[in-house]
PyMOL commands that place a pseudoatom at each C-alpha (Angstrom):
pseudoatom trace, name=CA, resn=MET, resi=1, chain=A, elem=C, hetatm=0, pos=[2.395, 21.541, -11.270]
pseudoatom trace, name=CA, resn=ASN, resi=2, chain=A, elem=C, hetatm=0, pos=[4.917, 20.790, -8.529]
pseudoatom trace, name=CA, resn=GLN, resi=3, chain=A, elem=C, hetatm=0, pos=[5.260, 17.033, -8.125]
pseudoatom trace, name=CA, resn=LEU, resi=4, chain=A, elem=C, hetatm=0, pos=[7.486, 17.155, -5.054]
pseudoatom trace, name=CA, resn=LYS, resi=5, chain=A, elem=C, hetatm=0, pos=[6.327, 17.880, -1.513]
pseudoatom trace, name=CA, resn=LYS, resi=6, chain=A, elem=C, hetatm=0, pos=[8.417, 17.783, 1.646]
pseudoatom trace, name=CA, resn=ILE, resi=7, chain=A, elem=C, hetatm=0, pos=[7.317, 16.340, 4.957]
pseudoatom trace, name=CA, resn=THR, resi=8, chain=A, elem=C, hetatm=0, pos=[9.333, 15.931, 8.142]
pseudoatom trace, name=CA, resn=ILE, resi=9, chain=A, elem=C, hetatm=0, pos=[8.665, 12.880, 10.292]
pseudoatom trace, name=CA, resn=ASN, resi=10, chain=A, elem=C, hetatm=0, pos=[10.707, 12.214, 13.438]
pseudoatom trace, name=CA, resn=ASN, resi=11, chain=A, elem=C, hetatm=0, pos=[13.329, 14.787, 12.382]
pseudoatom trace, name=CA, resn=HIS, resi=12, chain=A, elem=C, hetatm=0, pos=[13.739, 13.111, 8.975]
pseudoatom trace, name=CA, resn=THR, resi=13, chain=A, elem=C, hetatm=0, pos=[12.644, 14.984, 5.869]
pseudoatom trace, name=CA, resn=PHE, resi=14, chain=A, elem=C, hetatm=0, pos=[11.152, 13.024, 3.000]
pseudoatom trace, name=CA, resn=VAL, resi=15, chain=A, elem=C, hetatm=0, pos=[10.440, 14.394, -0.430]
pseudoatom trace, name=CA, resn=LEU, resi=16, chain=A, elem=C, hetatm=0, pos=[7.154, 12.922, -1.626]
pseudoatom trace, name=CA, resn=ASP, resi=17, chain=A, elem=C, hetatm=0, pos=[7.005, 12.435, -5.375]
pseudoatom trace, name=CA, resn=GLU, resi=18, chain=A, elem=C, hetatm=0, pos=[3.386, 13.007, -6.357]
pseudoatom trace, name=CA, resn=LYS, resi=19, chain=A, elem=C, hetatm=0, pos=[3.814, 11.628, -9.877]
pseudoatom trace, name=CA, resn=TYR, resi=20, chain=A, elem=C, hetatm=0, pos=[3.378, 8.232, -8.186]
pseudoatom trace, name=CA, resn=GLN, resi=21, chain=A, elem=C, hetatm=0, pos=[-0.304, 8.379, -7.249]
pseudoatom trace, name=CA, resn=LEU, resi=22, chain=A, elem=C, hetatm=0, pos=[-1.174, 4.688, -7.688]
pseudoatom trace, name=CA, resn=ILE, resi=23, chain=A, elem=C, hetatm=0, pos=[0.605, 1.383, -7.160]
pseudoatom trace, name=CA, resn=MET, resi=24, chain=A, elem=C, hetatm=0, pos=[0.394, 0.994, -10.951]
pseudoatom trace, name=CA, resn=ASP, resi=25, chain=A, elem=C, hetatm=0, pos=[2.729, 3.985, -11.268]
pseudoatom trace, name=CA, resn=LEU, resi=26, chain=A, elem=C, hetatm=0, pos=[5.509, 1.970, -9.569]
pseudoatom trace, name=CA, resn=ILE, resi=27, chain=A, elem=C, hetatm=0, pos=[5.320, -1.027, -11.917]
pseudoatom trace, name=CA, resn=SER, resi=28, chain=A, elem=C, hetatm=0, pos=[8.482, -1.707, -13.895]
pseudoatom trace, name=CA, resn=PRO, resi=29, chain=A, elem=C, hetatm=0, pos=[8.508, -1.225, -17.674]
pseudoatom trace, name=CA, resn=LYS, resi=30, chain=A, elem=C, hetatm=0, pos=[8.625, -5.022, -18.084]
pseudoatom trace, name=CA, resn=PHE, resi=31, chain=A, elem=C, hetatm=0, pos=[5.040, -5.291, -16.827]
pseudoatom trace, name=CA, resn=GLU, resi=32, chain=A, elem=C, hetatm=0, pos=[3.691, -1.864, -17.748]
pseudoatom trace, name=CA, resn=GLY, resi=33, chain=A, elem=C, hetatm=0, pos=[1.750, -3.027, -20.810]
pseudoatom trace, name=CA, resn=LYS, resi=34, chain=A, elem=C, hetatm=0, pos=[0.334, -6.048, -19.013]
pseudoatom trace, name=CA, resn=SER, resi=35, chain=A, elem=C, hetatm=0, pos=[-0.760, -3.937, -16.055]
pseudoatom trace, name=CA, resn=LEU, resi=36, chain=A, elem=C, hetatm=0, pos=[-2.733, -1.736, -18.439]
pseudoatom trace, name=CA, resn=ILE, resi=37, chain=A, elem=C, hetatm=0, pos=[-4.537, -4.813, -19.761]
pseudoatom trace, name=CA, resn=ILE, resi=38, chain=A, elem=C, hetatm=0, pos=[-5.485, -5.861, -16.222]
pseudoatom trace, name=CA, resn=ASP, resi=39, chain=A, elem=C, hetatm=0, pos=[-6.556, -2.292, -15.459]
pseudoatom trace, name=CA, resn=GLN, resi=40, chain=A, elem=C, hetatm=0, pos=[-8.829, -2.238, -18.520]
pseudoatom trace, name=CA, resn=LEU, resi=41, chain=A, elem=C, hetatm=0, pos=[-10.390, -5.562, -17.514]
pseudoatom trace, name=CA, resn=PHE, resi=42, chain=A, elem=C, hetatm=0, pos=[-10.785, -4.644, -13.820]
pseudoatom trace, name=CA, resn=GLY, resi=43, chain=A, elem=C, hetatm=0, pos=[-14.234, -5.713, -12.710]
pseudoatom trace, name=CA, resn=ARG, resi=44, chain=A, elem=C, hetatm=0, pos=[-15.190, -7.257, -16.062]
pseudoatom trace, name=CA, resn=GLU, resi=45, chain=A, elem=C, hetatm=0, pos=[-14.277, -10.259, -18.166]
pseudoatom trace, name=CA, resn=ASN, resi=46, chain=A, elem=C, hetatm=0, pos=[-13.348, -12.562, -15.310]
pseudoatom trace, name=CA, resn=GLU, resi=47, chain=A, elem=C, hetatm=0, pos=[-12.010, -15.410, -17.480]
pseudoatom trace, name=CA, resn=ILE, resi=48, chain=A, elem=C, hetatm=0, pos=[-9.921, -13.124, -19.688]
pseudoatom trace, name=CA, resn=ALA, resi=49, chain=A, elem=C, hetatm=0, pos=[-8.584, -11.257, -16.681]
pseudoatom trace, name=CA, resn=GLN, resi=50, chain=A, elem=C, hetatm=0, pos=[-7.706, -14.510, -14.888]
pseudoatom trace, name=CA, resn=ALA, resi=51, chain=A, elem=C, hetatm=0, pos=[-5.828, -15.729, -17.983]
pseudoatom trace, name=CA, resn=ALA, resi=52, chain=A, elem=C, hetatm=0, pos=[-3.926, -12.432, -18.151]
pseudoatom trace, name=CA, resn=ILE, resi=53, chain=A, elem=C, hetatm=0, pos=[-3.137, -12.613, -14.423]
pseudoatom trace, name=CA, resn=ASP, resi=54, chain=A, elem=C, hetatm=0, pos=[-1.919, -16.216, -14.752]
pseudoatom trace, name=CA, resn=SER, resi=55, chain=A, elem=C, hetatm=0, pos=[0.322, -15.160, -17.648]
pseudoatom trace, name=CA, resn=ILE, resi=56, chain=A, elem=C, hetatm=0, pos=[1.805, -12.307, -15.625]
pseudoatom trace, name=CA, resn=ILE, resi=57, chain=A, elem=C, hetatm=0, pos=[2.454, -14.620, -12.677]
pseudoatom trace, name=CA, resn=LYS, resi=58, chain=A, elem=C, hetatm=0, pos=[4.263, -17.066, -14.992]
pseudoatom trace, name=CA, resn=ASP, resi=59, chain=A, elem=C, hetatm=0, pos=[6.328, -14.153, -16.353]
pseudoatom trace, name=CA, resn=GLY, resi=60, chain=A, elem=C, hetatm=0, pos=[7.801, -13.656, -12.880]
pseudoatom trace, name=CA, resn=CYS, resi=61, chain=A, elem=C, hetatm=0, pos=[5.786, -10.796, -11.435]
pseudoatom trace, name=CA, resn=LEU, resi=62, chain=A, elem=C, hetatm=0, pos=[7.090, -11.644, -7.957]
pseudoatom trace, name=CA, resn=ASP, resi=63, chain=A, elem=C, hetatm=0, pos=[10.310, -9.923, -9.036]
pseudoatom trace, name=CA, resn=ASP, resi=64, chain=A, elem=C, hetatm=0, pos=[8.281, -6.698, -9.270]
pseudoatom trace, name=CA, resn=PRO, resi=65, chain=A, elem=C, hetatm=0, pos=[6.593, -6.007, -5.912]
pseudoatom trace, name=CA, resn=ALA, resi=66, chain=A, elem=C, hetatm=0, pos=[4.355, -3.256, -7.326]
pseudoatom trace, name=CA, resn=MET, resi=67, chain=A, elem=C, hetatm=0, pos=[3.089, -5.515, -10.118]
pseudoatom trace, name=CA, resn=THR, resi=68, chain=A, elem=C, hetatm=0, pos=[2.484, -8.309, -7.640]
pseudoatom trace, name=CA, resn=TYR, resi=69, chain=A, elem=C, hetatm=0, pos=[0.597, -5.957, -5.327]
pseudoatom trace, name=CA, resn=PHE, resi=70, chain=A, elem=C, hetatm=0, pos=[-1.519, -4.797, -8.264]
pseudoatom trace, name=CA, resn=ILE, resi=71, chain=A, elem=C, hetatm=0, pos=[-2.203, -8.399, -9.338]
pseudoatom trace, name=CA, resn=THR, resi=72, chain=A, elem=C, hetatm=0, pos=[-3.374, -9.308, -5.843]
pseudoatom trace, name=CA, resn=MET, resi=73, chain=A, elem=C, hetatm=0, pos=[-5.749, -6.331, -5.839]
pseudoatom trace, name=CA, resn=ALA, resi=74, chain=A, elem=C, hetatm=0, pos=[-7.206, -7.625, -9.103]
pseudoatom trace, name=CA, resn=LEU, resi=75, chain=A, elem=C, hetatm=0, pos=[-7.500, -11.140, -7.693]
pseudoatom trace, name=CA, resn=GLN, resi=76, chain=A, elem=C, hetatm=0, pos=[-9.323, -9.842, -4.640]
pseudoatom trace, name=CA, resn=ASN, resi=77, chain=A, elem=C, hetatm=0, pos=[-11.633, -7.879, -6.926]
pseudoatom trace, name=CA, resn=TYR, resi=78, chain=A, elem=C, hetatm=0, pos=[-12.475, -11.180, -8.651]
pseudoatom trace, name=CA, resn=ARG, resi=79, chain=A, elem=C, hetatm=0, pos=[-12.995, -12.813, -5.240]
pseudoatom trace, name=CA, resn=LYS, resi=80, chain=A, elem=C, hetatm=0, pos=[-9.900, -14.986, -5.584]
pseudoatom trace, name=CA, resn=HIS, resi=81, chain=A, elem=C, hetatm=0, pos=[-8.900, -14.238, -2.000]
pseudoatom trace, name=CA, resn=ASN, resi=82, chain=A, elem=C, hetatm=0, pos=[-7.011, -17.478, -1.353]
pseudoatom trace, name=CA, resn=GLN, resi=83, chain=A, elem=C, hetatm=0, pos=[-4.877, -17.078, -4.479]
pseudoatom trace, name=CA, resn=ALA, resi=84, chain=A, elem=C, hetatm=0, pos=[-4.202, -13.430, -3.594]
pseudoatom trace, name=CA, resn=ALA, resi=85, chain=A, elem=C, hetatm=0, pos=[-3.218, -14.419, -0.046]
pseudoatom trace, name=CA, resn=ARG, resi=86, chain=A, elem=C, hetatm=0, pos=[-0.760, -17.075, -1.297]
pseudoatom trace, name=CA, resn=ILE, resi=87, chain=A, elem=C, hetatm=0, pos=[0.860, -14.579, -3.666]
pseudoatom trace, name=CA, resn=LEU, resi=88, chain=A, elem=C, hetatm=0, pos=[1.094, -11.870, -0.986]
pseudoatom trace, name=CA, resn=LYS, resi=89, chain=A, elem=C, hetatm=0, pos=[2.782, -14.294, 1.390]
pseudoatom trace, name=CA, resn=GLN, resi=90, chain=A, elem=C, hetatm=0, pos=[5.271, -15.275, -1.338]
pseudoatom trace, name=CA, resn=LEU, resi=91, chain=A, elem=C, hetatm=0, pos=[5.900, -11.618, -2.155]
pseudoatom trace, name=CA, resn=TYR, resi=92, chain=A, elem=C, hetatm=0, pos=[6.647, -10.761, 1.456]
pseudoatom trace, name=CA, resn=LEU, resi=93, chain=A, elem=C, hetatm=0, pos=[8.895, -13.800, 1.911]
pseudoatom trace, name=CA, resn=LEU, resi=94, chain=A, elem=C, hetatm=0, pos=[10.855, -12.904, -1.240]
pseudoatom trace, name=CA, resn=HIS, resi=95, chain=A, elem=C, hetatm=0, pos=[11.099, -9.169, -0.452]
pseudoatom trace, name=CA, resn=PRO, resi=96, chain=A, elem=C, hetatm=0, pos=[10.857, -8.795, 3.350]
pseudoatom trace, name=CA, resn=THR, resi=97, chain=A, elem=C, hetatm=0, pos=[12.540, -5.380, 3.407]
pseudoatom trace, name=CA, resn=ASP, resi=98, chain=A, elem=C, hetatm=0, pos=[10.844, -3.832, 0.365]
pseudoatom trace, name=CA, resn=LEU, resi=99, chain=A, elem=C, hetatm=0, pos=[8.301, -1.205, 1.469]
pseudoatom trace, name=CA, resn=VAL, resi=100, chain=A, elem=C, hetatm=0, pos=[5.853, -2.115, -1.321]
pseudoatom trace, name=CA, resn=ALA, resi=101, chain=A, elem=C, hetatm=0, pos=[5.928, -5.789, -0.291]
pseudoatom trace, name=CA, resn=ARG, resi=102, chain=A, elem=C, hetatm=0, pos=[5.623, -4.866, 3.376]
pseudoatom trace, name=CA, resn=CYS, resi=103, chain=A, elem=C, hetatm=0, pos=[2.619, -2.620, 2.741]
pseudoatom trace, name=CA, resn=ALA, resi=104, chain=A, elem=C, hetatm=0, pos=[0.971, -5.235, 0.524]
pseudoatom trace, name=CA, resn=TYR, resi=105, chain=A, elem=C, hetatm=0, pos=[1.363, -7.903, 3.183]
pseudoatom trace, name=CA, resn=ALA, resi=106, chain=A, elem=C, hetatm=0, pos=[0.301, -5.573, 6.008]
pseudoatom trace, name=CA, resn=ASN, resi=107, chain=A, elem=C, hetatm=0, pos=[-2.863, -4.683, 4.103]
pseudoatom trace, name=CA, resn=TYR, resi=108, chain=A, elem=C, hetatm=0, pos=[-3.550, -8.398, 3.722]
pseudoatom trace, name=CA, resn=LEU, resi=109, chain=A, elem=C, hetatm=0, pos=[-3.139, -8.792, 7.492]
pseudoatom trace, name=CA, resn=LEU, resi=110, chain=A, elem=C, hetatm=0, pos=[-5.544, -5.896, 8.068]
pseudoatom trace, name=CA, resn=MET, resi=111, chain=A, elem=C, hetatm=0, pos=[-8.153, -7.490, 5.807]
pseudoatom trace, name=CA, resn=SER, resi=112, chain=A, elem=C, hetatm=0, pos=[-7.604, -10.837, 7.544]
pseudoatom trace, name=CA, resn=ASN, resi=113, chain=A, elem=C, hetatm=0, pos=[-8.087, -9.237, 10.957]
pseudoatom trace, name=CA, resn=ARG, resi=114, chain=A, elem=C, hetatm=0, pos=[-4.576, -10.272, 11.986]
pseudoatom trace, name=CA, resn=ILE, resi=115, chain=A, elem=C, hetatm=0, pos=[-3.560, -6.827, 13.201]
pseudoatom trace, name=CA, resn=ASP, resi=116, chain=A, elem=C, hetatm=0, pos=[-1.242, -8.038, 15.951]
pseudoatom trace, name=CA, resn=GLU, resi=117, chain=A, elem=C, hetatm=0, pos=[1.136, -9.329, 13.239]
pseudoatom trace, name=CA, resn=ILE, resi=118, chain=A, elem=C, hetatm=0, pos=[1.482, -5.951, 11.509]
pseudoatom trace, name=CA, resn=PRO, resi=119, chain=A, elem=C, hetatm=0, pos=[4.301, -4.454, 13.630]
pseudoatom trace, name=CA, resn=THR, resi=120, chain=A, elem=C, hetatm=0, pos=[6.504, -7.459, 12.822]
pseudoatom trace, name=CA, resn=VAL, resi=121, chain=A, elem=C, hetatm=0, pos=[6.119, -6.777, 9.089]
pseudoatom trace, name=CA, resn=PHE, resi=122, chain=A, elem=C, hetatm=0, pos=[7.732, -3.382, 9.652]
pseudoatom trace, name=CA, resn=GLY, resi=123, chain=A, elem=C, hetatm=0, pos=[10.511, -4.632, 11.942]
pseudoatom trace, name=CA, resn=ASN, resi=124, chain=A, elem=C, hetatm=0, pos=[8.509, -3.629, 15.024]
pseudoatom trace, name=CA, resn=SER, resi=125, chain=A, elem=C, hetatm=0, pos=[8.892, 0.024, 14.125]
pseudoatom trace, name=CA, resn=PHE, resi=126, chain=A, elem=C, hetatm=0, pos=[6.574, 2.432, 12.358]
pseudoatom trace, name=CA, resn=ASP, resi=127, chain=A, elem=C, hetatm=0, pos=[9.465, 4.896, 11.973]
pseudoatom trace, name=CA, resn=LEU, resi=128, chain=A, elem=C, hetatm=0, pos=[9.461, 5.484, 8.224]
pseudoatom trace, name=CA, resn=SER, resi=129, chain=A, elem=C, hetatm=0, pos=[13.099, 6.617, 8.243]
pseudoatom trace, name=CA, resn=LYS, resi=130, chain=A, elem=C, hetatm=0, pos=[14.069, 3.095, 9.343]
pseudoatom trace, name=CA, resn=LEU, resi=131, chain=A, elem=C, hetatm=0, pos=[12.022, 1.548, 6.537]
pseudoatom trace, name=CA, resn=TRP, resi=132, chain=A, elem=C, hetatm=0, pos=[12.883, 3.845, 3.630]
pseudoatom trace, name=CA, resn=SER, resi=133, chain=A, elem=C, hetatm=0, pos=[16.450, 5.054, 3.192]
pseudoatom trace, name=CA, resn=ALA, resi=134, chain=A, elem=C, hetatm=0, pos=[16.069, 7.183, 0.050]
pseudoatom trace, name=CA, resn=LYS, resi=135, chain=A, elem=C, hetatm=0, pos=[15.198, 10.856, 0.398]
pseudoatom trace, name=CA, resn=VAL, resi=136, chain=A, elem=C, hetatm=0, pos=[12.493, 10.724, -2.294]
pseudoatom trace, name=CA, resn=LEU, resi=137, chain=A, elem=C, hetatm=0, pos=[9.459, 8.613, -1.418]
pseudoatom trace, name=CA, resn=PRO, resi=138, chain=A, elem=C, hetatm=0, pos=[6.661, 7.811, -3.879]
pseudoatom trace, name=CA, resn=PHE, resi=139, chain=A, elem=C, hetatm=0, pos=[3.471, 9.522, -2.731]
pseudoatom trace, name=CA, resn=VAL, resi=140, chain=A, elem=C, hetatm=0, pos=[1.439, 6.304, -3.015]
pseudoatom trace, name=CA, resn=LEU, resi=141, chain=A, elem=C, hetatm=0, pos=[3.817, 4.475, -0.660]
pseudoatom trace, name=CA, resn=PHE, resi=142, chain=A, elem=C, hetatm=0, pos=[3.673, 7.281, 1.863]
pseudoatom trace, name=CA, resn=VAL, resi=143, chain=A, elem=C, hetatm=0, pos=[-0.143, 7.247, 1.862]
pseudoatom trace, name=CA, resn=ASP, resi=144, chain=A, elem=C, hetatm=0, pos=[-0.354, 3.444, 1.905]
pseudoatom trace, name=CA, resn=PHE, resi=145, chain=A, elem=C, hetatm=0, pos=[2.070, 3.168, 4.828]
pseudoatom trace, name=CA, resn=MET, resi=146, chain=A, elem=C, hetatm=0, pos=[0.419, 5.954, 6.846]
pseudoatom trace, name=CA, resn=ALA, resi=147, chain=A, elem=C, hetatm=0, pos=[-3.040, 4.473, 6.228]
pseudoatom trace, name=CA, resn=ILE, resi=148, chain=A, elem=C, hetatm=0, pos=[-1.867, 1.066, 7.446]
pseudoatom trace, name=CA, resn=VAL, resi=149, chain=A, elem=C, hetatm=0, pos=[-0.401, 2.582, 10.604]
pseudoatom trace, name=CA, resn=CYS, resi=150, chain=A, elem=C, hetatm=0, pos=[-3.525, 4.698, 11.203]
pseudoatom trace, name=CA, resn=ASN, resi=151, chain=A, elem=C, hetatm=0, pos=[-5.717, 1.622, 10.778]
pseudoatom trace, name=CA, resn=TYR, resi=152, chain=A, elem=C, hetatm=0, pos=[-3.484, -0.354, 13.112]
pseudoatom trace, name=CA, resn=TYR, resi=153, chain=A, elem=C, hetatm=0, pos=[-3.609, 2.230, 15.890]
pseudoatom trace, name=CA, resn=LEU, resi=154, chain=A, elem=C, hetatm=0, pos=[-7.313, 2.820, 15.399]
pseudoatom trace, name=CA, resn=LEU, resi=155, chain=A, elem=C, hetatm=0, pos=[-8.063, -0.893, 15.710]
pseudoatom trace, name=CA, resn=LYS, resi=156, chain=A, elem=C, hetatm=0, pos=[-5.818, -1.102, 18.784]
pseudoatom trace, name=CA, resn=LYS, resi=157, chain=A, elem=C, hetatm=0, pos=[-7.722, 1.896, 20.217]
pseudoatom trace, name=CA, resn=ASP, resi=158, chain=A, elem=C, hetatm=0, pos=[-4.451, 3.817, 20.605]
pseudoatom trace, name=CA, resn=ILE, resi=159, chain=A, elem=C, hetatm=0, pos=[-5.890, 7.223, 19.769]
pseudoatom trace, name=CA, resn=PRO, resi=160, chain=A, elem=C, hetatm=0, pos=[-2.782, 9.360, 20.515]
pseudoatom trace, name=CA, resn=ASN, resi=161, chain=A, elem=C, hetatm=0, pos=[-0.678, 7.390, 18.005]
pseudoatom trace, name=CA, resn=PHE, resi=162, chain=A, elem=C, hetatm=0, pos=[-3.584, 7.277, 15.535]
pseudoatom trace, name=CA, resn=LEU, resi=163, chain=A, elem=C, hetatm=0, pos=[-3.827, 11.072, 15.686]
pseudoatom trace, name=CA, resn=ASN, resi=164, chain=A, elem=C, hetatm=0, pos=[-0.064, 11.435, 15.331]
pseudoatom trace, name=CA, resn=TYR, resi=165, chain=A, elem=C, hetatm=0, pos=[0.046, 9.440, 12.089]
pseudoatom trace, name=CA, resn=LEU, resi=166, chain=A, elem=C, hetatm=0, pos=[-3.169, 11.022, 10.845]
pseudoatom trace, name=CA, resn=SER, resi=167, chain=A, elem=C, hetatm=0, pos=[-1.460, 14.400, 11.222]
pseudoatom trace, name=CA, resn=TYR, resi=168, chain=A, elem=C, hetatm=0, pos=[1.149, 13.284, 8.654]
pseudoatom trace, name=CA, resn=LEU, resi=169, chain=A, elem=C, hetatm=0, pos=[-1.618, 12.312, 6.248]
pseudoatom trace, name=CA, resn=THR, resi=170, chain=A, elem=C, hetatm=0, pos=[-3.478, 15.576, 6.730]
pseudoatom trace, name=CA, resn=GLU, resi=171, chain=A, elem=C, hetatm=0, pos=[-0.277, 17.542, 6.194]
pseudoatom trace, name=CA, resn=ALA, resi=172, chain=A, elem=C, hetatm=0, pos=[0.911, 15.793, 3.045]
pseudoatom trace, name=CA, resn=ALA, resi=173, chain=A, elem=C, hetatm=0, pos=[-2.293, 14.373, 1.549]
pseudoatom trace, name=CA, resn=PRO, resi=174, chain=A, elem=C, hetatm=0, pos=[-5.238, 16.393, 2.897]
pseudoatom trace, name=CA, resn=GLU, resi=175, chain=A, elem=C, hetatm=0, pos=[-7.563, 15.606, -0.017]
pseudoatom trace, name=CA, resn=HIS, resi=176, chain=A, elem=C, hetatm=0, pos=[-6.647, 11.940, -0.415]
pseudoatom trace, name=CA, resn=TYR, resi=177, chain=A, elem=C, hetatm=0, pos=[-9.401, 9.366, 0.052]
pseudoatom trace, name=CA, resn=GLU, resi=178, chain=A, elem=C, hetatm=0, pos=[-7.554, 7.682, 2.938]
pseudoatom trace, name=CA, resn=THR, resi=179, chain=A, elem=C, hetatm=0, pos=[-7.121, 10.964, 4.812]
pseudoatom trace, name=CA, resn=GLN, resi=180, chain=A, elem=C, hetatm=0, pos=[-10.745, 11.920, 4.279]
pseudoatom trace, name=CA, resn=LYS, resi=181, chain=A, elem=C, hetatm=0, pos=[-11.909, 8.485, 5.464]
pseudoatom trace, name=CA, resn=PHE, resi=182, chain=A, elem=C, hetatm=0, pos=[-10.002, 8.840, 8.746]
pseudoatom trace, name=CA, resn=LEU, resi=183, chain=A, elem=C, hetatm=0, pos=[-11.172, 12.414, 9.258]
pseudoatom trace, name=CA, resn=GLU, resi=184, chain=A, elem=C, hetatm=0, pos=[-14.788, 11.294, 8.766]
pseudoatom trace, name=CA, resn=LEU, resi=185, chain=A, elem=C, hetatm=0, pos=[-14.301, 8.502, 11.314]
pseudoatom trace, name=CA, resn=LEU, resi=186, chain=A, elem=C, hetatm=0, pos=[-12.803, 10.985, 13.737]
pseudoatom trace, name=CA, resn=GLN, resi=187, chain=A, elem=C, hetatm=0, pos=[-15.685, 13.427, 13.212]
pseudoatom trace, name=CA, resn=ALA, resi=188, chain=A, elem=C, hetatm=0, pos=[-18.264, 10.656, 13.727]
pseudoatom trace, name=CA, resn=ALA, resi=189, chain=A, elem=C, hetatm=0, pos=[-16.541, 9.558, 16.947]
pseudoatom trace, name=CA, resn=ARG, resi=190, chain=A, elem=C, hetatm=0, pos=[-16.627, 13.115, 18.278]
pseudoatom trace, name=CA, resn=SER, resi=191, chain=A, elem=C, hetatm=0, pos=[-20.319, 13.581, 17.427]
for i in range(1, 191): cmd.bond("trace and resi %d" % i, "trace and resi %d" % (i + 1))
show_as sticks, trace
zoom trace
């Protein structure tokens, strides 16, 4: 199976590495074992999961944006929204140029209905070539970023830009849940 897929955006070609399907796939080896524990507990064993999350936070997960993002997803799953929000803010302040941290914080802003703040998170530019300098881009980051931008433009009712970014998703990730969700919304709007 080919794990690399090319996509050109604004005259810049990215190679999407499809072996990175989930945020968990980006977690450093230091936290890999602990992330598996959280994954196994996801949705169950609230007290045990909270203890594991607290331990990971004490171990310095803020140094690993992907682990921190994953932890905040778990916290939100356990309805610990305030704790997740505090950690996401810290993550973004510590790593303001890291695309994982930016996407994590932008998703928090989306969920908080603070969409007008999203462009600032990305340096007032949704040009991916200005946000990611490496040629190879993890697939999960590509999808997460494009979904954030699509959501932003959809909520701002800027349909031409929404369709532009949706075209990148449909080209590179046609079967992905995020792409399908936007296509269903588009179909419902046209009906």
